[in-house]
mmCIF file of the N, C-alpha and C atoms, coordinates in Angstrom:
data_MODEL
# 
_entry.id   MODEL 
# 
loop_
_atom_site.group_PDB 
_atom_site.id 
_atom_site.type_symbol 
_atom_site.label_atom_id 
_atom_site.label_alt_id 
_atom_site.label_comp_id 
_atom_site.label_asym_id 
_atom_site.label_entity_id 
_atom_site.label_seq_id 
_atom_site.pdbx_PDB_ins_code 
_atom_site.Cartn_x 
_atom_site.Cartn_y 
_atom_site.Cartn_z 
_atom_site.occupancy 
_atom_site.B_iso_or_equiv 
_atom_site.pdbx_formal_charge 
_atom_site.auth_seq_id 
_atom_site.auth_comp_id 
_atom_site.auth_asym_id 
_atom_site.auth_atom_id 
_atom_site.pdbx_PDB_model_num 
ATOM 1   N N  . UNK A 1 1  ? 5.442   3.533  -16.860 1.00 0.00 ? 1  UNK A N  1 
ATOM 2   C CA . UNK A 1 1  ? 6.540   2.716  -16.376 1.00 0.00 ? 1  UNK A CA 1 
ATOM 3   C C  . UNK A 1 1  ? 7.507   3.543  -15.536 1.00 0.00 ? 1  UNK A C  1 
ATOM 4   N N  . UNK A 1 2  ? 7.650   4.797  -15.922 1.00 0.00 ? 2  UNK A N  1 
ATOM 5   C CA . UNK A 1 2  ? 8.558   5.670  -15.208 1.00 0.00 ? 2  UNK A CA 1 
ATOM 6   C C  . UNK A 1 2  ? 8.074   5.919  -13.777 1.00 0.00 ? 2  UNK A C  1 
ATOM 7   N N  . UNK A 1 3  ? 6.745   6.027  -13.601 1.00 0.00 ? 3  UNK A N  1 
ATOM 8   C CA . UNK A 1 3  ? 6.185   6.245  -12.264 1.00 0.00 ? 3  UNK A CA 1 
ATOM 9   C C  . UNK A 1 3  ? 6.383   5.012  -11.389 1.00 0.00 ? 3  UNK A C  1 
ATOM 10  N N  . UNK A 1 4  ? 6.280   3.837  -11.975 1.00 0.00 ? 4  UNK A N  1 
ATOM 11  C CA . UNK A 1 4  ? 6.471   2.597  -11.222 1.00 0.00 ? 4  UNK A CA 1 
ATOM 12  C C  . UNK A 1 4  ? 7.905   2.492  -10.704 1.00 0.00 ? 4  UNK A C  1 
ATOM 13  N N  . UNK A 1 5  ? 8.864   2.876  -11.523 1.00 0.00 ? 5  UNK A N  1 
ATOM 14  C CA . UNK A 1 5  ? 10.268  2.873  -11.095 1.00 0.00 ? 5  UNK A CA 1 
ATOM 15  C C  . UNK A 1 5  ? 10.490  3.914  -10.003 1.00 0.00 ? 5  UNK A C  1 
ATOM 16  N N  . UNK A 1 6  ? 9.829   5.061  -10.125 1.00 0.00 ? 6  UNK A N  1 
ATOM 17  C CA . UNK A 1 6  ? 9.945   6.100  -9.111  1.00 0.00 ? 6  UNK A CA 1 
ATOM 18  C C  . UNK A 1 6  ? 9.369   5.624  -7.772  1.00 0.00 ? 6  UNK A C  1 
ATOM 19  N N  . UNK A 1 7  ? 8.224   4.957  -7.804  1.00 0.00 ? 7  UNK A N  1 
ATOM 20  C CA . UNK A 1 7  ? 7.627   4.412  -6.577  1.00 0.00 ? 7  UNK A CA 1 
ATOM 21  C C  . UNK A 1 7  ? 8.541   3.363  -5.968  1.00 0.00 ? 7  UNK A C  1 
ATOM 22  N N  . UNK A 1 8  ? 9.151   2.531  -6.804  1.00 0.00 ? 8  UNK A N  1 
ATOM 23  C CA . UNK A 1 8  ? 10.079  1.513  -6.303  1.00 0.00 ? 8  UNK A CA 1 
ATOM 24  C C  . UNK A 1 8  ? 11.279  2.170  -5.624  1.00 0.00 ? 8  UNK A C  1 
ATOM 25  N N  . UNK A 1 9  ? 11.814  3.228  -6.224  1.00 0.00 ? 9  UNK A N  1 
ATOM 26  C CA . UNK A 1 9  ? 12.953  3.927  -5.646  1.00 0.00 ? 9  UNK A CA 1 
ATOM 27  C C  . UNK A 1 9  ? 12.598  4.578  -4.309  1.00 0.00 ? 9  UNK A C  1 
ATOM 28  N N  . UNK A 1 10 ? 11.401  5.167  -4.233  1.00 0.00 ? 10 UNK A N  1 
ATOM 29  C CA . UNK A 1 10 ? 10.958  5.770  -2.968  1.00 0.00 ? 10 UNK A CA 1 
ATOM 30  C C  . UNK A 1 10 ? 10.809  4.695  -1.907  1.00 0.00 ? 10 UNK A C  1 
ATOM 31  N N  . UNK A 1 11 ? 10.247  3.549  -2.269  1.00 0.00 ? 11 UNK A N  1 
ATOM 32  C CA . UNK A 1 11 ? 10.064  2.437  -1.337  1.00 0.00 ? 11 UNK A CA 1 
ATOM 33  C C  . UNK A 1 11 ? 11.410  1.921  -0.835  1.00 0.00 ? 11 UNK A C  1 
ATOM 34  N N  . UNK A 1 12 ? 12.355  1.731  -1.746  1.00 0.00 ? 12 UNK A N  1 
ATOM 35  C CA . UNK A 1 12 ? 13.666  1.213  -1.357  1.00 0.00 ? 12 UNK A CA 1 
ATOM 36  C C  . UNK A 1 12 ? 14.436  2.249  -0.526  1.00 0.00 ? 12 UNK A C  1 
ATOM 37  N N  . UNK A 1 13 ? 14.311  3.516  -0.862  1.00 0.00 ? 13 UNK A N  1 
ATOM 38  C CA . UNK A 1 13 ? 15.014  4.563  -0.130  1.00 0.00 ? 13 UNK A CA 1 
ATOM 39  C C  . UNK A 1 13 ? 14.446  4.733  1.280   1.00 0.00 ? 13 UNK A C  1 
ATOM 40  N N  . UNK A 1 14 ? 13.164  4.465  1.436   1.00 0.00 ? 14 UNK A N  1 
ATOM 41  C CA . UNK A 1 14 ? 12.544  4.585  2.744   1.00 0.00 ? 14 UNK A CA 1 
ATOM 42  C C  . UNK A 1 14 ? 13.064  3.566  3.748   1.00 0.00 ? 14 UNK A C  1 
ATOM 43  N N  . UNK A 1 15 ? 13.518  2.403  3.266   1.00 0.00 ? 15 UNK A N  1 
ATOM 44  C CA . UNK A 1 15 ? 13.990  1.350  4.148   1.00 0.00 ? 15 UNK A CA 1 
ATOM 45  C C  . UNK A 1 15 ? 15.510  1.203  4.170   1.00 0.00 ? 15 UNK A C  1 
ATOM 46  N N  . UNK A 1 16 ? 16.216  2.054  3.459   1.00 0.00 ? 16 UNK A N  1 
ATOM 47  C CA . UNK A 1 16 ? 17.678  1.992  3.443   1.00 0.00 ? 16 UNK A CA 1 
ATOM 48  C C  . UNK A 1 16 ? 18.235  2.543  4.752   1.00 0.00 ? 16 UNK A C  1 
ATOM 49  N N  . UNK A 1 17 ? 19.216  1.866  5.308   1.00 0.00 ? 17 UNK A N  1 
ATOM 50  C CA . UNK A 1 17 ? 19.891  2.279  6.545   1.00 0.00 ? 17 UNK A CA 1 
ATOM 51  C C  . UNK A 1 17 ? 18.914  2.488  7.703   1.00 0.00 ? 17 UNK A C  1 
ATOM 52  N N  . UNK A 1 18 ? 17.949  1.583  7.824   1.00 0.00 ? 18 UNK A N  1 
ATOM 53  C CA . UNK A 1 18 ? 16.943  1.714  8.866   1.00 0.00 ? 18 UNK A CA 1 
ATOM 54  C C  . UNK A 1 18 ? 17.457  1.224  10.208  1.00 0.00 ? 18 UNK A C  1 
ATOM 55  N N  . UNK A 1 19 ? 18.379  0.306  10.198  1.00 0.00 ? 19 UNK A N  1 
ATOM 56  C CA . UNK A 1 19 ? 18.940  -0.152 11.465  1.00 0.00 ? 19 UNK A CA 1 
ATOM 57  C C  . UNK A 1 19 ? 18.710  -1.636 11.687  1.00 0.00 ? 19 UNK A C  1 
ATOM 58  N N  . UNK A 1 20 ? 18.109  -1.947 12.795  1.00 0.00 ? 20 UNK A N  1 
ATOM 59  C CA . UNK A 1 20 ? 17.904  -3.321 13.217  1.00 0.00 ? 20 UNK A CA 1 
ATOM 60  C C  . UNK A 1 20 ? 17.071  -4.089 12.195  1.00 0.00 ? 20 UNK A C  1 
ATOM 61  N N  . UNK A 1 21 ? 17.446  -5.327 11.908  1.00 0.00 ? 21 UNK A N  1 
ATOM 62  C CA . UNK A 1 21 ? 16.793  -6.121 10.866  1.00 0.00 ? 21 UNK A CA 1 
ATOM 63  C C  . UNK A 1 21 ? 15.345  -6.435 11.223  1.00 0.00 ? 21 UNK A C  1 
ATOM 64  N N  . UNK A 1 22 ? 15.053  -6.630 12.516  1.00 0.00 ? 22 UNK A N  1 
ATOM 65  C CA . UNK A 1 22 ? 13.684  -6.910 12.933  1.00 0.00 ? 22 UNK A CA 1 
ATOM 66  C C  . UNK A 1 22 ? 12.784  -5.696 12.699  1.00 0.00 ? 22 UNK A C  1 
ATOM 67  N N  . UNK A 1 23 ? 13.306  -4.532 12.984  1.00 0.00 ? 23 UNK A N  1 
ATOM 68  C CA . UNK A 1 23 ? 12.555  -3.304 12.748  1.00 0.00 ? 23 UNK A CA 1 
ATOM 69  C C  . UNK A 1 23 ? 12.289  -3.110 11.258  1.00 0.00 ? 23 UNK A C  1 
ATOM 70  N N  . UNK A 1 24 ? 13.287  -3.398 10.458  1.00 0.00 ? 24 UNK A N  1 
ATOM 71  C CA . UNK A 1 24 ? 13.133  -3.276 9.006   1.00 0.00 ? 24 UNK A CA 1 
ATOM 72  C C  . UNK A 1 24 ? 12.075  -4.232 8.480   1.00 0.00 ? 24 UNK A C  1 
ATOM 73  N N  . UNK A 1 25 ? 12.097  -5.482 8.940   1.00 0.00 ? 25 UNK A N  1 
ATOM 74  C CA . UNK A 1 25 ? 11.103  -6.474 8.492   1.00 0.00 ? 25 UNK A CA 1 
ATOM 75  C C  . UNK A 1 25 ? 9.702   -6.083 8.943   1.00 0.00 ? 25 UNK A C  1 
ATOM 76  N N  . UNK A 1 26 ? 9.601   -5.553 10.166  1.00 0.00 ? 26 UNK A N  1 
ATOM 77  C CA . UNK A 1 26 ? 8.296   -5.129 10.674  1.00 0.00 ? 26 UNK A CA 1 
ATOM 78  C C  . UNK A 1 26 ? 7.701   -4.019 9.808   1.00 0.00 ? 26 UNK A C  1 
ATOM 79  N N  . UNK A 1 27 ? 8.494   -2.998 9.508   1.00 0.00 ? 27 UNK A N  1 
ATOM 80  C CA . UNK A 1 27 ? 7.982   -1.889 8.719   1.00 0.00 ? 27 UNK A CA 1 
ATOM 81  C C  . UNK A 1 27 ? 7.651   -2.302 7.290   1.00 0.00 ? 27 UNK A C  1 
ATOM 82  N N  . UNK A 1 28 ? 8.427   -3.215 6.722   1.00 0.00 ? 28 UNK A N  1 
ATOM 83  C CA . UNK A 1 28 ? 8.101   -3.702 5.378   1.00 0.00 ? 28 UNK A CA 1 
ATOM 84  C C  . UNK A 1 28 ? 6.790   -4.472 5.390   1.00 0.00 ? 28 UNK A C  1 
ATOM 85  N N  . UNK A 1 29 ? 6.605   -5.340 6.379   1.00 0.00 ? 29 UNK A N  1 
ATOM 86  C CA . UNK A 1 29 ? 5.363   -6.101 6.480   1.00 0.00 ? 29 UNK A CA 1 
ATOM 87  C C  . UNK A 1 29 ? 4.176   -5.175 6.720   1.00 0.00 ? 29 UNK A C  1 
ATOM 88  N N  . UNK A 1 30 ? 4.368   -4.179 7.569   1.00 0.00 ? 30 UNK A N  1 
ATOM 89  C CA . UNK A 1 30 ? 3.293   -3.229 7.848   1.00 0.00 ? 30 UNK A CA 1 
ATOM 90  C C  . UNK A 1 30 ? 2.939   -2.411 6.608   1.00 0.00 ? 30 UNK A C  1 
ATOM 91  N N  . UNK A 1 31 ? 3.920   -2.014 5.821   1.00 0.00 ? 31 UNK A N  1 
ATOM 92  C CA . UNK A 1 31 ? 3.625   -1.243 4.610   1.00 0.00 ? 31 UNK A CA 1 
ATOM 93  C C  . UNK A 1 31 ? 2.867   -2.094 3.601   1.00 0.00 ? 31 UNK A C  1 
ATOM 94  N N  . UNK A 1 32 ? 3.240   -3.369 3.444   1.00 0.00 ? 32 UNK A N  1 
ATOM 95  C CA . UNK A 1 32 ? 2.496   -4.253 2.546   1.00 0.00 ? 32 UNK A CA 1 
ATOM 96  C C  . UNK A 1 32 ? 1.076   -4.483 3.051   1.00 0.00 ? 32 UNK A C  1 
ATOM 97  N N  . UNK A 1 33 ? 0.924   -4.627 4.364   1.00 0.00 ? 33 UNK A N  1 
ATOM 98  C CA . UNK A 1 33 ? -0.410  -4.779 4.947   1.00 0.00 ? 33 UNK A CA 1 
ATOM 99  C C  . UNK A 1 33 ? -1.268  -3.550 4.641   1.00 0.00 ? 33 UNK A C  1 
ATOM 100 N N  . UNK A 1 34 ? -0.692  -2.364 4.762   1.00 0.00 ? 34 UNK A N  1 
ATOM 101 C CA . UNK A 1 34 ? -1.424  -1.132 4.473   1.00 0.00 ? 34 UNK A CA 1 
ATOM 102 C C  . UNK A 1 34 ? -1.802  -1.038 2.993   1.00 0.00 ? 34 UNK A C  1 
ATOM 103 N N  . UNK A 1 35 ? -0.887  -1.427 2.097   1.00 0.00 ? 35 UNK A N  1 
ATOM 104 C CA . UNK A 1 35 ? -1.206  -1.428 0.667   1.00 0.00 ? 35 UNK A CA 1 
ATOM 105 C C  . UNK A 1 35 ? -2.362  -2.366 0.373   1.00 0.00 ? 35 UNK A C  1 
ATOM 106 N N  . UNK A 1 36 ? -2.339  -3.560 0.950   1.00 0.00 ? 36 UNK A N  1 
ATOM 107 C CA . UNK A 1 36 ? -3.397  -4.548 0.717   1.00 0.00 ? 36 UNK A CA 1 
ATOM 108 C C  . UNK A 1 36 ? -4.726  -4.035 1.260   1.00 0.00 ? 36 UNK A C  1 
ATOM 109 N N  . UNK A 1 37 ? -4.727  -3.470 2.455   1.00 0.00 ? 37 UNK A N  1 
ATOM 110 C CA . UNK A 1 37 ? -5.961  -2.937 3.045   1.00 0.00 ? 37 UNK A CA 1 
ATOM 111 C C  . UNK A 1 37 ? -6.514  -1.783 2.208   1.00 0.00 ? 37 UNK A C  1 
ATOM 112 N N  . UNK A 1 38 ? -5.649  -0.942 1.692   1.00 0.00 ? 38 UNK A N  1 
ATOM 113 C CA . UNK A 1 38 ? -6.094  0.156  0.844   1.00 0.00 ? 38 UNK A CA 1 
ATOM 114 C C  . UNK A 1 38 ? -6.783  -0.365 -0.412  1.00 0.00 ? 38 UNK A C  1 
ATOM 115 N N  . UNK A 1 39 ? -6.200  -1.383 -1.049  1.00 0.00 ? 39 UNK A N  1 
ATOM 116 C CA . UNK A 1 39 ? -6.802  -1.907 -2.265  1.00 0.00 ? 39 UNK A CA 1 
ATOM 117 C C  . UNK A 1 39 ? -8.085  -2.679 -1.991  1.00 0.00 ? 39 UNK A C  1 
ATOM 118 N N  . UNK A 1 40 ? -8.217  -3.279 -0.816  1.00 0.00 ? 40 UNK A N  1 
ATOM 119 C CA . UNK A 1 40 ? -9.476  -3.926 -0.452  1.00 0.00 ? 40 UNK A CA 1 
ATOM 120 C C  . UNK A 1 40 ? -10.572 -2.876 -0.280  1.00 0.00 ? 40 UNK A C  1 
ATOM 121 N N  . UNK A 1 41 ? -10.250 -1.786 0.384   1.00 0.00 ? 41 UNK A N  1 
ATOM 122 C CA . UNK A 1 41 ? -11.229 -0.710 0.563   1.00 0.00 ? 41 UNK A CA 1 
ATOM 123 C C  . UNK A 1 41 ? -11.591 -0.094 -0.782  1.00 0.00 ? 41 UNK A C  1 
ATOM 124 N N  . UNK A 1 42 ? -10.616 0.100  -1.637  1.00 0.00 ? 42 UNK A N  1 
ATOM 125 C CA . UNK A 1 42 ? -10.869 0.652  -2.963  1.00 0.00 ? 42 UNK A CA 1 
ATOM 126 C C  . UNK A 1 42 ? -11.771 -0.273 -3.768  1.00 0.00 ? 42 UNK A C  1 
ATOM 127 N N  . UNK A 1 43 ? -11.521 -1.588 -3.711  1.00 0.00 ? 43 UNK A N  1 
ATOM 128 C CA . UNK A 1 43 ? -12.356 -2.566 -4.401  1.00 0.00 ? 43 UNK A CA 1 
ATOM 129 C C  . UNK A 1 43 ? -13.790 -2.523 -3.867  1.00 0.00 ? 43 UNK A C  1 
ATOM 130 N N  . UNK A 1 44 ? -13.948 -2.484 -2.537  1.00 0.00 ? 44 UNK A N  1 
ATOM 131 C CA . UNK A 1 44 ? -15.286 -2.457 -1.949  1.00 0.00 ? 44 UNK A CA 1 
ATOM 132 C C  . UNK A 1 44 ? -16.041 -1.195 -2.362  1.00 0.00 ? 44 UNK A C  1 
ATOM 133 N N  . UNK A 1 45 ? -15.361 -0.073 -2.391  1.00 0.00 ? 45 UNK A N  1 
ATOM 134 C CA . UNK A 1 45 ? -15.997 1.179  -2.795  1.00 0.00 ? 45 UNK A CA 1 
ATOM 135 C C  . UNK A 1 45 ? -16.448 1.133  -4.253  1.00 0.00 ? 45 UNK A C  1 
ATOM 136 N N  . UNK A 1 46 ? -15.575 0.666  -5.133  1.00 0.00 ? 46 UNK A N  1 
ATOM 137 C CA . UNK A 1 46 ? -15.930 0.568  -6.558  1.00 0.00 ? 46 UNK A CA 1 
ATOM 138 C C  . UNK A 1 46 ? -17.064 -0.432 -6.755  1.00 0.00 ? 46 UNK A C  1 
ATOM 139 N N  . UNK A 1 47 ? -17.044 -1.531 -6.014  1.00 0.00 ? 47 UNK A N  1 
ATOM 140 C CA . UNK A 1 47 ? -18.116 -2.528 -6.106  1.00 0.00 ? 47 UNK A CA 1 
ATOM 141 C C  . UNK A 1 47 ? -19.451 -1.921 -5.689  1.00 0.00 ? 47 UNK A C  1 
ATOM 142 N N  . UNK A 1 48 ? -19.447 -1.144 -4.603  1.00 0.00 ? 48 UNK A N  1 
ATOM 143 C CA . UNK A 1 48 ? -20.685 -0.508 -4.147  1.00 0.00 ? 48 UNK A CA 1 
ATOM 144 C C  . UNK A 1 48 ? -21.203 0.501  -5.168  1.00 0.00 ? 48 UNK A C  1 
ATOM 145 N N  . UNK A 1 49 ? -20.308 1.229  -5.785  1.00 0.00 ? 49 UNK A N  1 
ATOM 146 C CA . UNK A 1 49 ? -20.730 2.185  -6.815  1.00 0.00 ? 49 UNK A CA 1 
ATOM 147 C C  . UNK A 1 49 ? -21.286 1.453  -8.032  1.00 0.00 ? 49 UNK A C  1 
ATOM 148 N N  . UNK A 1 50 ? -20.640 0.362  -8.430  1.00 0.00 ? 50 UNK A N  1 
ATOM 149 C CA . UNK A 1 50 ? -21.047 -0.385 -9.619  1.00 0.00 ? 50 UNK A CA 1 
ATOM 150 C C  . UNK A 1 50 ? -22.394 -1.080 -9.429  1.00 0.00 ? 50 UNK A C  1 
ATOM 151 N N  . UNK A 1 51 ? -22.726 -1.470 -8.199  1.00 0.00 ? 51 UNK A N  1 
ATOM 152 C CA . UNK A 1 51 ? -23.985 -2.166 -7.958  1.00 0.00 ? 51 UNK A CA 1 
ATOM 153 C C  . UNK A 1 51 ? -25.124 -1.228 -7.596  1.00 0.00 ? 51 UNK A C  1 
ATOM 154 N N  . UNK A 1 52 ? -24.850 0.062  -7.539  1.00 0.00 ? 52 UNK A N  1 
ATOM 155 C CA . UNK A 1 52 ? -25.895 1.041  -7.297  1.00 0.00 ? 52 UNK A CA 1 
ATOM 156 C C  . UNK A 1 52 ? -26.274 1.194  -5.846  1.00 0.00 ? 52 UNK A C  1 
ATOM 157 N N  . UNK A 1 53 ? -25.354 1.046  -4.953  1.00 0.00 ? 53 UNK A N  1 
ATOM 158 C CA . UNK A 1 53 ? -25.624 1.202  -3.526  1.00 0.00 ? 53 UNK A CA 1 
ATOM 159 C C  . UNK A 1 53 ? -25.948 2.660  -3.213  1.00 0.00 ? 53 UNK A C  1 
ATOM 160 N N  . UNK A 1 54 ? -27.009 2.861  -2.429  1.00 0.00 ? 54 UNK A N  1 
ATOM 161 C CA . UNK A 1 54 ? -27.409 4.226  -2.070  1.00 0.00 ? 54 UNK A CA 1 
ATOM 162 C C  . UNK A 1 54 ? -26.643 4.657  -0.833  1.00 0.00 ? 54 UNK A C  1 
ATOM 163 N N  . UNK A 1 55 ? -25.815 5.667  -0.954  1.00 0.00 ? 55 UNK A N  1 
ATOM 164 C CA . UNK A 1 55 ? -25.012 6.175  0.158   1.00 0.00 ? 55 UNK A CA 1 
ATOM 165 C C  . UNK A 1 55 ? -25.824 7.236  0.912   1.00 0.00 ? 55 UNK A C  1 
ATOM 166 N N  . UNK A 1 56 ? -26.843 6.794  1.628   1.00 0.00 ? 56 UNK A N  1 
ATOM 167 C CA . UNK A 1 56 ? -27.707 7.739  2.373   1.00 0.00 ? 56 UNK A CA 1 
ATOM 168 C C  . UNK A 1 56 ? -27.309 7.838  3.801   1.00 0.00 ? 56 UNK A C  1 
# 
């Protein structure tokens, strides 16, 4: 739980005093997009390992 709070603090500190509201919204949306893409790739990799895919 402590790590989750630390990640939240880093996330909030990264966007504090960023400036223009449009720029702030863009970077927040882009960071969420990157998180989602990372977890999709992670899921696909684990799925391939679980089904016995040959990485030749």
